[in-house]
C-alpha positions as CSV (number, residue, x, y, z in Angstrom):
1,M,8.6,-20.0,-3.1
2,I,6.6,-18.1,-5.7
3,N,8.3,-15.4,-7.7
4,K,5.5,-12.8,-7.7
5,R,6.8,-11.0,-10.8
6,L,6.5,-14.3,-12.7
7,L,3.1,-14.9,-11.2
8,I,1.8,-11.6,-12.5
9,K,3.1,-12.4,-15.9
10,N,1.5,-15.8,-15.9
11,L,-1.8,-14.3,-14.8
12,L,-1.8,-11.7,-17.5
13,A,-0.8,-14.3,-20.1
14,H,-3.2,-17.0,-19.0
15,N,-6.5,-15.4,-19.7
16,D,-8.7,-12.4,-19.4
17,E,-10.3,-11.5,-16.1
18,N,-12.2,-14.5,-14.7
19,S,-13.5,-16.0,-11.5
20,F,-10.1,-16.2,-9.8
21,Y,-8.3,-13.2,-11.2
22,D,-9.1,-9.5,-11.8
23,K,-7.0,-6.5,-12.9
24,K,-7.3,-2.8,-12.3
25,R,-5.6,0.3,-13.6
26,K,-5.5,1.7,-10.1
27,L,-7.0,1.3,-6.7
28,N,-8.5,4.0,-4.6
29,I,-9.6,3.0,-1.1
30,G,-9.3,6.5,0.2
31,E,-12.8,7.3,-1.1
32,K,-16.0,5.6,-0.2
33,E,-16.8,4.4,-3.8
34,G,-13.3,3.0,-4.4
35,K,-13.3,1.3,-1.0
36,A,-16.8,-0.3,-1.6
37,K,-15.7,-1.6,-5.1
38,F,-12.5,-3.1,-3.6
39,L,-14.5,-4.9,-0.9
40,K,-17.0,-6.1,-3.5
41,H,-14.2,-7.7,-5.5
42,I,-12.6,-9.2,-2.4
43,C,-15.9,-10.7,-1.3
44,A,-16.7,-12.1,-4.8
45,L,-13.3,-13.7,-5.4
46,A,-13.3,-15.3,-2.0
47,N,-16.8,-16.8,-2.5
48,S,-16.0,-18.0,-6.0
49,N,-12.8,-19.7,-5.0
50,P,-13.2,-21.4,-1.6
51,E,-10.2,-23.8,-2.0
52,N,-7.5,-21.8,-3.8
53,N,-6.0,-18.3,-4.0
54,S,-7.5,-15.5,-6.0
55,Y,-5.6,-12.4,-7.2
56,I,-6.1,-8.8,-8.2
57,V,-3.4,-7.2,-10.3
58,I,-3.2,-3.4,-10.0
59,G,-1.3,-1.1,-12.4
60,V,-2.3,-2.8,-15.7
61,E,-4.2,-1.3,-18.7
62,D,-7.4,-3.1,-19.3
63,E,-7.4,-3.1,-23.1
64,D,-3.9,-4.4,-23.8
65,N,-2.5,-5.6,-20.5
66,Q,0.3,-3.0,-20.6
67,I,2.1,-2.8,-17.3
68,V,2.1,0.9,-16.3
69,G,2.5,0.6,-12.6
70,V,1.1,2.5,-9.6
71,D,2.6,4.2,-6.5
72,F,4.0,2.0,-3.8
73,F,1.2,1.2,-1.4
74,D,1.7,0.4,2.2
75,D,-0.6,-2.6,2.9
76,S,0.1,-3.2,6.5
77,K,-3.4,-2.4,7.6
78,I,-5.5,-3.6,4.7
79,Q,-6.5,-6.8,6.5
80,N,-8.0,-4.6,9.2
81,L,-10.1,-2.8,6.6
82,V,-11.4,-6.1,5.2
83,N,-12.2,-7.4,8.7
84,A,-14.1,-4.2,9.5
85,Y,-16.5,-4.5,6.5
86,L,-16.8,-8.2,5.7
87,D,-18.3,-11.1,7.6
88,N,-16.2,-14.3,7.3
89,P,-13.4,-12.3,5.7
90,P,-10.7,-14.0,3.6
91,L,-7.0,-13.5,4.3
92,V,-5.8,-10.6,2.2
93,A,-2.3,-9.4,1.4
94,Y,-1.2,-6.5,-0.8
95,E,2.3,-6.8,-2.2
96,N,4.3,-4.3,-4.3
97,I,6.1,-5.9,-7.2
98,P,8.9,-4.0,-9.0
99,F,9.3,-4.4,-12.8
100,P,12.6,-3.5,-14.5
101,H,11.0,-1.1,-17.1
102,L,9.1,0.9,-14.5
103,P,10.5,3.9,-12.6
104,S,11.8,3.2,-9.1
105,D,8.8,4.8,-7.5
106,K,6.3,2.7,-9.5
107,V,5.3,-1.0,-8.9
108,V,2.6,-3.4,-9.8
109,G,0.2,-4.2,-6.9
110,L,-0.7,-7.8,-6.2
111,V,-3.6,-8.5,-4.0
112,S,-3.8,-12.2,-2.8
113,I,-7.1,-13.5,-1.5
114,R,-7.5,-16.7,0.4
115,S,-10.9,-17.9,1.6
116,Q,-11.1,-19.3,5.1
117,G,-13.2,-22.3,4.2
118,N,-16.6,-22.9,2.8
119,T,-18.3,-20.2,4.9
120,M,-19.8,-17.5,2.6
121,C,-18.3,-14.0,2.8
122,S,-20.7,-11.1,2.9
123,L,-20.8,-7.3,3.5
124,R,-21.1,-6.7,7.3
125,K,-22.6,-3.2,6.9
126,N,-23.7,-0.7,4.3
127,I,-21.1,1.1,2.2
128,W,-21.7,3.4,-0.7
129,K,-24.6,1.8,-2.7
130,Y,-24.1,-1.8,-1.3
131,Y,-26.2,-3.0,1.5
132,G,-25.0,-4.9,4.6
133,G,-25.6,-8.7,4.2
134,T,-25.0,-8.6,0.4
135,V,-23.1,-11.7,-1.0
136,F,-21.0,-11.2,-4.1
137,F,-19.8,-13.9,-6.6
138,R,-17.8,-13.7,-9.8
139,D,-19.8,-14.0,-13.0
140,G,-17.1,-14.3,-15.6
141,S,-15.1,-11.1,-15.2
142,M,-17.7,-9.3,-13.2
143,S,-18.3,-9.2,-9.4
144,M,-22.1,-9.5,-9.0
145,P,-24.5,-9.6,-6.0
146,K,-26.3,-12.9,-5.9
147,V,-28.6,-14.8,-3.7
148,F,-27.6,-18.5,-3.4
149,D,-28.7,-21.3,-1.2
150,I,-26.3,-23.9,-2.7
151,E,-23.0,-25.4,-1.8
152,I,-20.0,-23.4,-3.0
153,K,-18.1,-25.4,-5.6
154,D,-14.4,-25.4,-6.3
155,V,-13.7,-25.3,-10.0
156,N,-10.4,-23.4,-10.2
157,S,-7.9,-25.2,-8.0
158,D,-6.1,-27.1,-10.8
159,I,-5.8,-24.0,-12.9
160,V,-4.5,-21.8,-10.1
161,S,-2.1,-24.5,-9.0
162,A,-0.7,-24.7,-12.5
163,I,-0.2,-21.0,-12.8
164,E,1.5,-20.8,-9.4
165,S,3.7,-23.8,-10.1
166,H,5.0,-22.0,-13.3
167,A,6.0,-19.0,-11.1
168,Q,8.3,-20.9,-8.7
169,N,11.6,-19.1,-8.0
170,N,15.0,-20.5,-8.8
171,I,18.7,-19.5,-8.1
172,E,19.1,-17.9,-11.5
173,L,16.1,-15.5,-10.9
174,T,17.5,-14.7,-7.4
175,L,21.0,-13.9,-8.7
176,D,19.6,-11.8,-11.6
177,G,17.4,-10.0,-9.0
178,V,20.4,-9.2,-6.8
179,F,22.5,-7.9,-9.7
180,D,19.6,-5.8,-11.1
181,F,19.0,-4.2,-7.7
182,M,22.7,-3.5,-7.0
183,N,23.2,-1.9,-10.5
184,S,20.0,0.1,-10.5
185,R,20.5,1.6,-7.0
186,K,24.2,2.6,-7.2
187,D,23.2,6.1,-6.3
188,Y,22.3,5.1,-2.7
189,N,24.8,2.6,-1.4
190,P,23.1,-0.7,-2.2
191,N,23.6,-3.6,0.3
192,Y,22.4,-7.2,0.5
193,K,22.2,-9.8,3.2
194,V,21.4,-13.5,3.1
195,F,19.1,-14.9,5.8
196,K,18.9,-18.6,6.8
197,E,21.1,-19.4,3.7
198,Y,18.0,-18.9,1.5
199,F,16.4,-15.4,1.7
200,V,18.1,-12.4,0.1
201,V,17.2,-8.9,1.1
202,C,18.6,-5.9,-0.8
203,W,18.3,-2.4,0.4
204,A,19.6,1.1,-0.6
205,A,19.2,4.4,1.2
206,K,20.7,7.8,1.8
207,E,22.3,7.9,5.2
208,K,22.0,10.7,7.7
209,R,23.5,11.0,11.2
210,Q,21.8,13.1,13.8
211,N,22.6,13.2,17.6
212,G,24.6,10.0,17.3
213,E,21.8,8.1,15.6
214,T,21.8,6.9,12.0
215,Y,18.7,7.5,9.9
216,Y,17.9,6.8,6.2
217,S,15.8,8.5,3.6
218,R,15.0,7.5,-0.1
219,V,14.8,4.0,1.2
220,D,14.2,1.0,-1.1
221,I,14.0,-2.5,0.4
222,E,13.3,-5.6,-1.6
223,L,12.9,-9.3,-0.8
224,I,14.6,-10.7,-3.9
225,N,13.4,-14.3,-3.7
226,E,9.8,-13.2,-4.3
227,H,10.5,-9.9,-6.1
228,V,8.5,-8.1,-3.5
229,K,9.3,-4.5,-2.6
230,L,9.0,-4.4,1.2
231,F,9.5,-0.7,1.7
232,Y,9.9,2.4,-0.5
233,S,9.8,6.1,0.3
234,E,11.4,9.2,-1.0
235,L,10.4,11.3,2.0
236,D,10.4,9.2,5.2
237,E,13.2,8.8,7.7
238,V,13.7,5.3,8.9
239,S,16.2,3.3,11.0
240,I,17.3,-0.1,9.9
241,S,18.8,-2.8,12.1
242,L,19.4,-6.5,11.4
243,T,20.4,-9.7,13.1
244,D,21.1,-13.2,11.7
245,N,17.3,-13.9,11.7
246,Q,15.6,-10.5,11.5
247,F,15.4,-7.3,9.5
248,K,13.8,-4.4,11.4
249,I,12.6,-1.1,10.1
250,I,11.3,1.8,12.3
251,E,9.6,4.5,10.3
252,Y,9.5,8.1,11.5
253,V,7.3,10.9,10.4
254,Q,8.3,14.6,10.6
255,L,5.6,16.9,12.1
256,G,5.6,20.4,13.4
257,L,4.3,23.9,13.0
258,K,6.0,27.2,12.0
259,N,9.2,25.6,10.8
260,T,9.7,23.8,14.1
261,Y,9.7,20.1,13.3
262,K,10.4,16.9,15.2
263,Y,10.6,13.2,14.2
264,Y,8.0,10.9,15.7
265,P,8.2,7.1,15.5
266,L,5.3,5.9,13.3
267,E,5.6,2.1,12.9
268,E,8.0,-0.8,13.5
269,V,8.1,-3.6,11.0
270,V,10.0,-6.8,11.8
271,I,10.7,-9.5,9.2
272,T,11.6,-12.7,10.9
273,F,13.2,-15.5,8.7
274,K,12.6,-19.1,9.8
275,D,14.5,-22.4,9.4
276,N,11.6,-23.9,7.4
277,A,12.1,-21.5,4.4
278,S,9.3,-19.2,5.5
279,Y,9.1,-15.8,7.0
280,D,6.8,-13.6,9.0
281,I,6.2,-9.8,8.8
282,D,4.9,-8.2,12.0
283,S,4.1,-4.5,12.2
284,K,3.4,-2.5,15.3
285,L,2.1,1.1,15.3
286,L,4.3,3.3,17.6
287,F,2.7,6.6,16.8
288,Q,1.6,9.0,19.6
289,P,0.1,12.1,17.9
290,P,1.7,15.4,19.1
291,Q,-0.7,17.9,20.7
292,F,-0.5,21.6,19.9
293,D,-2.2,24.8,21.1
294,R,-5.7,24.8,19.7
295,K,-5.8,28.5,19.1
296,T,-2.8,28.3,16.9
297,L,-4.3,25.3,15.1
298,Y,-7.6,27.1,14.5
299,H,-5.7,29.9,12.8
300,L,-3.7,27.5,10.6
301,Y,-6.8,25.4,9.8
302,N,-8.7,28.5,8.5
303,S,-5.6,29.6,6.6
304,N,-5.5,26.2,4.9
305,N,-9.2,26.4,4.0
306,A,-8.6,29.9,2.4
307,L,-5.6,28.6,0.4
308,I,-7.8,25.8,-1.0
309,E,-10.5,28.2,-1.9
310,K,-7.9,30.3,-3.8
311,L,-6.7,27.2,-5.7
312,K,-10.3,26.2,-6.4
313,N,-11.1,29.6,-7.9
314,K,-7.7,29.8,-9.7
315,I,-6.6,32.9,-7.8
316,P,-2.8,33.3,-7.9
317,L,-1.1,32.8,-4.5
318,S,1.2,35.4,-2.9
319,K,4.9,34.6,-2.2
320,N,4.1,33.8,1.4
321,E,1.1,31.6,0.4
322,E,3.3,29.7,-1.9
323,K,5.5,28.8,1.1
324,D,2.4,28.1,3.3
325,I,0.9,25.6,0.8
326,L,4.0,23.3,1.2
327,N,3.0,22.9,4.8
328,L,-0.7,22.5,4.1
329,P,-0.9,18.7,4.0
330,A,1.1,18.3,7.2
331,T,-1.0,21.0,8.9
332,Y,-4.3,19.3,8.1
333,L,-2.7,16.1,9.4
334,I,-1.8,17.7,12.7
335,C,-5.3,19.2,13.0
336,Y,-6.9,15.8,12.3
337,F,-4.8,14.2,15.1
338,N,-5.8,17.1,17.4
339,D,-9.5,16.3,17.0
340,F,-10.5,18.7,14.2
341,S,-13.1,16.3,12.9
342,E,-13.4,17.8,9.4
343,A,-9.6,18.1,8.7
344,K,-9.3,14.7,7.0
345,E,-12.3,15.5,4.7
346,K,-10.8,18.9,3.9
347,L,-7.5,17.3,3.0
348,E,-9.2,14.8,0.7
349,E,-11.2,17.5,-0.9
350,A,-8.0,19.4,-1.7
351,K,-6.5,16.5,-3.7
352,P,-7.4,17.7,-7.3
353,Y,-6.2,21.2,-6.6
354,L,-2.9,20.1,-5.0
355,K,-2.4,17.6,-7.8
356,T,-2.6,20.4,-10.4
357,Y,-0.6,22.9,-8.4
358,N,2.7,21.0,-8.5
359,D,4.3,17.6,-8.0
360,T,6.0,18.5,-4.7
361,V,2.8,19.5,-2.9
362,Y,1.0,16.5,-4.3
363,S,3.7,14.1,-3.0
364,L,3.3,15.7,0.4
365,Y,-0.4,15.2,0.2
366,K,0.0,11.5,-0.7
367,E,2.3,11.1,2.3
368,S,-0.2,12.6,4.7
369,I,-3.0,10.5,3.4
370,R,-0.9,7.4,3.8
371,I,-0.2,8.2,7.5
372,V,-3.9,8.9,8.1
373,R,-4.8,5.5,6.6
374,K,-2.2,3.6,8.5
375,V,-3.2,5.2,11.9
376,R,-6.9,4.9,11.2
377,Y,-7.0,1.2,10.4
378,S,-4.9,0.4,13.5
């Protein structure tokens, strides 16, 4: 089993960006340009490495390889995005890798790309400035559109295999990981469980009981063997249940209007551990968007738009508006789920103004965008 933290260190130490490895300071697939560039790199790395894995490391400074981290990113629907835009898409996984020196809410993103044979990957349809049918390859550290009528050659398998073999996990790394987690999360009742005498899952969370049910917030769940953070959230409510073979998480989202809120199940994630030292992660979207009175939503939608105009023009907010802006991301989210077609675009346009307003509002914005992305690509 590969220790993903070691793998990232080996990739950074091995070489500069090349035909099987790329690095990014951050990833933005919420905007068309960022999504197009991400798909370009996925396509190029898959075509340049038909017989081995390719990787993109996210959260690293380009000049000096300094690990600065990025926000935890929920990858559960990223394969759906790749399938929607690429012909002959590779298998793609996004994993969140914690590093000891980073804050608890920051990780390094690791995108693993595995081509599905010698069939060339290409863009299925136009996106941003790239045309449908374009084929990308790696040219050194660059992903370039090229026209080829030649057999794809494998030149990297031995190099990648050597890098991966030096990142194998061992019992010392596993024990160190357990102790590190238990010590760093003393604030929220850390726990661990061993599955199939091999896998170790650690989790910590703030417990809350409501109507006879137990829910958790400030949740942090890590698969220690691979140093992969499976779940992290400061805001969500989740339920956790486990058996000898499975670890199950149900994530809830709090939505409502006028200070009347309710928890709605968003997604169920089940990690199943097998006897052959492997595991599967299956996710199922549970979300049924709540429906609200459209007259009320029109009023709130227009109020949101007016608030954004004030922020854009640097006009101070009143006391009531300061309270209203805390509800702005969730209100746009509800409008979007109630068929206000421009609500998502309005929310995305608000990003720079909410970011400069304060950290609390910006965190609520990021949470709303995460839910939109998760539901959209399902």
